[in-house]
N, C-alpha and C positions, 0 to 999 in steps of 0.2 A: 057842319062842323068846319071850323077854321083851322087850317094847317099852315105851317111854315116849312118852306122847302129851301135848303141851302144848296147852291149850285157850285160847280167846280171852279168857276171864275170869280167866286166871292159874292156874287149877288144873292139876295134873299128875297123870296116871294112869299107873302102872306095872303091867302085868299081862301074862300069857301071851296070845299072839295068839288062842288058842282061846276065851279068856274075854272077848273084846271083839267086840261086835256093831255094825258100822257102820250107820247109818241116814241115808238121804237123804230129807227131807221133800218135796223138789220132784220127785224121781224117783218117789216112792211117796206121793203126797199123800193118797190115800183109804185107805190101809192103816194100821191101828193100829201104834204102835211095837212093834218086836220086843222081846219080853221072854223072858228065860230065867233060871232060878235060878242064882245064882253067877256070872252074866255082867254086864257093863256095856254098856248101849246108848249109843253115842256119836253125836251129830249131826255128820255129816262137814263141815258148814259152819262149825263152831266149832273145828275142828282147825287149829292154827297150825303145829305141828311134830310130826313122828313120826319116831322113830329108835330103834335097839337100845338096850336099857336098859344103864346102867353098873352096875358091881358094887355101889356104895353104894346105888343105887336099887333094886336087886334085894333086897339085905338089908333095906332099909327096908319094902319091900313085904311081904316074908315076915313081919316083926315085926308090921305093922299091918294085914295082910290085904288090902292093895291092891297 
């Protein structure tokens, strides 16, 4: 399932849920950030909105790789 995440700094990420890694620095303060090739690590404290992606967002993500 493709989702769109709006971040507090105005950025928007549209990606498959399997390619997004949520990271909570308060719950995991001593663990290094999770990193995986082809995935995006997102600080959960910066997420403003998360919803299923619309068709135009999915097409944009396919063109630009996000």
